[in-house]
C-alpha positions as CSV (number, residue, x, y, z in Angstrom):
1,M,-4.3,12.5,-29.4
2,T,-3.9,11.9,-25.7
3,W,-7.0,12.1,-23.5
4,G,-8.5,14.2,-26.3
5,F,-5.6,16.7,-26.3
6,E,-3.6,17.4,-29.5
7,L,0.1,18.1,-29.4
8,G,0.9,21.8,-29.8
9,R,-2.7,22.9,-29.6
10,T,-3.8,25.5,-27.0
11,Y,-6.7,24.9,-24.6
12,N,-8.8,26.9,-22.1
13,R,-8.0,25.6,-18.6
14,R,-11.5,26.1,-17.3
15,R,-13.5,24.9,-20.3
16,D,-11.2,22.1,-21.7
17,I,-9.6,20.8,-18.6
18,H,-11.6,21.4,-15.4
19,A,-15.0,21.1,-17.1
20,K,-14.1,17.6,-18.3
21,F,-11.8,16.3,-15.6
22,A,-12.3,18.6,-12.6
23,G,-9.3,18.9,-10.3
24,Q,-7.6,21.9,-8.7
25,Q,-8.3,25.1,-10.4
26,Q,-5.2,26.9,-9.1
27,G,-1.6,25.9,-9.0
28,G,0.6,23.9,-11.4
29,I,-0.4,20.4,-10.5
30,I,-3.9,19.1,-11.3
31,T,-4.9,15.7,-9.9
32,P,-8.5,14.8,-11.0
33,K,-9.8,12.2,-8.6
34,A,-12.1,10.4,-11.1
35,H,-9.5,10.0,-13.9
36,N,-6.1,8.2,-14.2
37,L,-4.2,11.2,-15.2
38,I,-2.2,14.1,-13.7
39,I,-1.8,17.4,-15.4
40,I,1.1,19.7,-14.8
41,V,1.5,23.2,-16.0
42,T,4.8,25.0,-16.6
43,G,5.3,28.7,-17.1
44,E,7.7,31.5,-16.4
45,E,6.8,32.3,-12.8
46,G,9.8,30.6,-11.3
47,G,12.1,33.0,-13.2
48,Q,10.9,35.7,-10.8
49,H,12.6,33.8,-8.0
50,G,15.8,32.7,-9.7
51,Y,14.8,29.3,-11.1
52,T,12.7,28.0,-13.9
53,D,11.6,24.8,-15.6
54,T,14.2,23.8,-18.2
55,L,14.7,21.4,-21.1
56,R,18.1,19.8,-20.9
57,P,20.3,18.8,-23.9
58,D,19.6,15.1,-23.1
59,G,15.9,15.6,-23.7
60,V,14.9,15.6,-20.1
61,F,12.5,18.4,-18.9
62,E,13.3,19.6,-15.4
63,Y,10.0,20.5,-13.6
64,Y,10.0,22.2,-10.2
65,G,7.5,20.8,-7.7
66,E,4.8,22.7,-5.8
67,G,5.3,24.6,-2.5
68,Q,5.8,28.3,-2.2
69,I,7.4,28.8,1.2
70,G,10.0,26.7,2.9
71,D,11.3,23.3,1.9
72,M,9.1,21.4,-0.5
73,A,7.4,18.3,0.9
74,M,6.5,15.1,-0.8
75,V,2.8,15.5,-0.3
76,R,-0.3,16.1,-2.4
77,G,0.6,17.1,-6.0
78,N,4.3,16.4,-5.6
79,R,3.6,12.9,-4.3
80,A,1.1,12.3,-7.1
81,V,3.7,13.2,-9.7
82,A,6.4,11.1,-8.1
83,N,4.2,8.0,-7.9
84,H,2.3,8.4,-11.2
85,T,3.9,5.3,-12.8
86,A,3.2,3.0,-9.9
87,D,-0.3,4.4,-9.5
88,G,-1.0,3.8,-13.2
89,K,-1.7,7.4,-14.1
90,D,-0.7,9.3,-17.2
91,L,1.3,12.5,-16.8
92,L,0.4,15.3,-19.2
93,L,2.4,18.5,-19.6
94,F,1.0,21.9,-20.6
95,R,2.8,25.2,-21.0
96,K,1.2,28.6,-20.3
97,A,0.6,30.7,-23.4
98,K,-1.2,34.0,-24.1
99,E,-4.2,32.1,-25.4
100,G,-4.3,29.5,-22.7
101,L,-2.5,26.3,-22.1
102,R,-0.5,24.6,-24.9
103,F,-0.3,20.8,-24.7
104,E,3.3,19.7,-24.7
105,G,2.8,16.0,-24.6
106,Q,2.8,13.0,-22.2
107,Y,5.8,12.4,-20.0
108,I,7.2,9.9,-17.4
109,V,9.1,10.8,-14.3
110,E,12.6,9.3,-14.6
111,G,14.2,10.8,-11.5
112,I,13.7,13.3,-8.7
113,L,16.5,15.8,-7.8
114,E,16.7,17.9,-4.7
115,R,18.1,21.4,-5.4
116,P,18.5,24.7,-3.4
117,A,16.1,27.3,-4.9
118,P,14.5,30.5,-3.5
119,D,10.9,30.5,-2.3
120,T,8.4,33.3,-2.7
121,E,9.9,35.2,0.2
122,G,13.4,35.0,-1.3
123,N,14.7,32.5,1.2
124,I,16.8,29.5,-0.1
125,R,15.1,26.2,0.5
126,N,15.2,22.6,-0.8
127,A,13.2,22.2,-3.9
128,F,12.1,19.0,-5.8
129,V,13.0,18.9,-9.4
130,F,11.2,16.2,-11.4
131,E,13.2,14.8,-14.4
132,L,10.6,14.2,-17.0
133,R,11.2,12.1,-20.1
134,P,8.8,12.4,-23.1
135,L,6.8,9.2,-23.5
136,D,7.2,9.3,-27.3
137,A,10.9,9.2,-26.9
138,V,10.7,6.1,-24.7
139,I,8.3,4.3,-27.1
140,E,10.5,5.2,-30.1
141,A,13.6,3.8,-28.4
142,L,11.8,0.7,-27.3
143,D,10.3,0.1,-30.8
144,S,13.7,0.5,-32.4
145,A,15.5,-1.8,-30.0
146,P,15.9,-5.3,-31.5
147,I,14.0,-8.1,-29.9
148,A,16.7,-10.5,-28.9
149,N,16.2,-14.0,-27.7
150,I,14.6,-13.7,-24.3
151,S,16.5,-15.8,-21.7
152,G,15.5,-16.7,-18.2
153,E,12.6,-18.5,-16.5
154,I,9.2,-17.1,-17.1
155,S,8.7,-16.7,-13.4
156,E,11.9,-14.6,-13.1
157,L,10.9,-12.5,-16.1
158,R,7.5,-11.9,-14.5
159,K,9.1,-10.8,-11.3
160,R,11.3,-8.3,-13.1
161,A,8.4,-6.9,-15.0
162,L,6.2,-6.4,-11.9
163,E,9.1,-4.8,-10.1
164,A,9.7,-2.5,-13.0
165,A,5.9,-1.6,-13.1
166,S,5.9,-0.7,-9.4
167,T,9.1,1.3,-9.4
168,S,8.8,5.0,-8.4
169,P,11.8,7.3,-8.3
170,K,13.0,8.4,-4.9
171,V,14.3,11.9,-4.1
172,G,18.0,12.2,-4.7
173,Q,18.4,8.5,-5.2
174,A,20.5,7.3,-8.1
175,R,18.4,5.7,-10.8
176,L,18.7,1.9,-10.6
177,S,17.3,1.7,-14.2
178,T,16.1,4.1,-16.9
179,V,12.5,4.4,-18.0
180,F,13.6,2.6,-21.2
181,E,15.1,-0.3,-19.3
182,R,12.0,-0.7,-17.1
183,S,9.7,-0.7,-20.1
184,K,12.0,-3.3,-21.8
185,A,11.7,-5.6,-18.8
186,V,7.9,-5.5,-19.1
187,R,8.0,-6.0,-22.9
188,D,10.3,-9.0,-22.6
189,Y,8.0,-10.7,-20.1
190,I,4.9,-10.1,-22.2
191,L,6.6,-11.6,-25.3
192,A,7.9,-14.6,-23.3
193,R,4.4,-15.1,-21.9
194,A,2.9,-15.1,-25.4
195,N,5.4,-17.7,-26.5
196,G,5.3,-16.9,-30.2
197,K,1.5,-16.8,-30.5
198,C,-1.0,-13.9,-30.5
199,E,-2.7,-13.8,-27.2
200,D,-5.9,-12.7,-28.9
201,C,-6.5,-14.8,-32.0
202,G,-4.1,-17.6,-31.0
203,E,-2.3,-17.7,-34.3
204,P,1.5,-17.9,-34.5
205,A,3.4,-14.7,-35.0
206,P,3.3,-13.7,-38.7
207,F,7.1,-13.8,-39.2
208,L,10.4,-14.0,-37.4
209,T,12.7,-11.0,-36.7
210,P,16.3,-10.9,-37.9
211,S,17.3,-12.5,-34.6
212,H,14.8,-15.4,-35.4
213,T,12.3,-14.5,-32.7
214,P,8.6,-14.4,-33.3
215,F,7.3,-10.9,-34.1
216,L,4.5,-9.7,-31.8
217,E,3.5,-6.3,-30.6
218,V,2.7,-5.3,-27.0
219,H,-0.7,-3.6,-26.4
220,H,-1.8,-1.6,-23.4
221,I,-5.4,-2.8,-22.7
222,R,-6.4,-0.1,-20.2
223,R,-6.4,2.6,-22.9
224,L,-7.0,2.6,-26.6
225,S,-3.7,4.4,-27.3
226,D,-0.4,2.8,-26.6
227,G,1.7,4.5,-23.9
228,G,1.3,5.3,-20.3
229,P,2.8,3.4,-17.4
230,D,3.6,-0.2,-18.2
231,D,2.1,-2.9,-16.2
232,P,2.1,-6.5,-17.3
233,R,-1.2,-7.2,-15.7
234,F,-2.9,-4.8,-18.2
235,M,-0.8,-5.7,-21.3
236,I,-1.0,-8.4,-24.0
237,G,1.1,-9.7,-26.9
238,L,-0.7,-9.4,-30.2
239,C,-0.1,-10.0,-33.9
240,P,-0.1,-6.7,-35.9
241,N,-3.6,-7.4,-37.3
242,C,-5.2,-7.9,-33.8
243,H,-3.3,-4.9,-32.5
244,R,-4.8,-2.7,-35.2
245,G,-8.2,-4.1,-34.5
246,A,-7.8,-3.3,-30.8
247,H,-7.2,0.3,-31.7
248,F,-9.3,1.0,-34.7
249,G,-11.9,-1.8,-35.0
250,H,-15.6,-1.1,-34.7
251,D,-15.7,-3.5,-31.8
252,A,-12.5,-2.2,-30.2
253,D,-14.1,-1.6,-26.8
254,E,-15.5,-5.1,-26.7
255,R,-12.2,-6.7,-27.8
256,N,-10.2,-4.8,-25.2
257,D,-12.7,-6.0,-22.5
258,D,-12.2,-9.6,-23.7
259,M,-8.4,-9.1,-23.7
260,L,-8.5,-7.7,-20.1
261,S,-10.5,-10.7,-18.9
262,Y,-8.0,-13.1,-20.5
263,V,-5.0,-11.3,-18.9
264,K,-6.7,-11.2,-15.5
265,A,-7.3,-15.0,-15.8
266,I,-3.7,-15.9,-16.5
267,E,-2.1,-13.3,-14.3
268,G,-4.4,-14.0,-11.3
269,N,-5.3,-10.3,-10.7
């Protein structure tokens, strides 16, 4: 479940999205002002003009930005999508279906292409194509990556983590790093900051990994489900027991509040 939406389930746009989160009732990009999320809707409309959103063999979903006539501009919905990671907002994808909107999952913008495509008047213009990577794929890759010995000064690791958290893709610019690499930079700093001890209960990590590093898990405090844009100022290194408690404990809300206060104190934010 992500923001109350279940993968593969179909929802009514007016009742299940706008009634709960508000935001634009027309168009393919919804940016609720009072919530840290952006909702994008894909469909077959682009096919009428010679282009359409596409799933590539490498697992990236190409999503065309908004703007019906003339060159697309990096404003409003397009800008919100491009900057969602730096702004700390989740990006949810829905697909139009006969019964409503089917939830396709949570994604991260990995890059932004500029490509010639027809507008509604049939004229060729420059269009933005957002390269979206499924968040589940990023988390799976990160979880399966071995935790090697983390080298470097803690200040340098923190600098890399903050830079990774604030990185937004630029139009047509070659990616300096993948989403996975940016997430790994944040994870490495959090584990180095924890220094082998759970940052909640204070106990040493329960065991060592095959590379003889203390095993801890990284938790996103801002939401009760892992995922979303990484930011070391809202993340904490936990033992598996405390991590489960932060998600499923009867006092989960209180525990997350306490964790956030702790991280704010040590990060100075």
